[in-house]
C-alpha positions, 0 to 999 in steps of 0.5 A, a space after each residue: 500500500 502506498 503511503 498518502 499521509 497521516 490525515 484521514 481527511 485526505 484519503 486520496 493524499 492529494 494535499 499530502 502529494 501537493 507538498 512534494 511537487 517541485 515548483 508547483 504554482 499557487 494556481 495548481 495548488 488551488 485546483 488540487 485544493 478544489 478537487 480535495 474540497 469537492 470530496 472532503 469528508 463531512 465536518 467543519 471545514 475550518 477544523 479540517 483546514 486547521 488539521 492541514 496547518 498543524 500537519 504541514 505548516 511547520 515543514 512547509 510554511 512558504 509552500 503555495 499549498 499552505 497559502 491556499 489552505 490559509 486563504 480557505 481558512 479565512 474564507 470558510 463560511 461561518 457556522 450556522 449559515 443556511 443555503 437555499 431559500 432560507 439563506 436568501 430570506 430577508 429578516 
C-alpha cells in the first residue's frame, strides 16, 4: 500500500502529494485544493483546514499549498449559515 499521509481527511493524499511537487504554482495548488474540497469528508471545514496547518505548516510554511489552505481558512463560511431559500430570506 502506498503511503498518502497521516490525515484521514485526505484519503486520496492529494494535499499530502501537493507538498512534494517541485515548483508547483499557487494556481495548481488551488485546483488540487478544489478537487480535495469537492470530496472532503463531512465536518467543519475550518477544523479540517486547521488539521492541514498543524500537519504541514511547520515543514512547509512558504509552500503555495499552505497559502491556499490559509486563504480557505479565512474564507470558510461561518457556522450556522443556511443555503437555499432560507439563506436568501430577508429578516
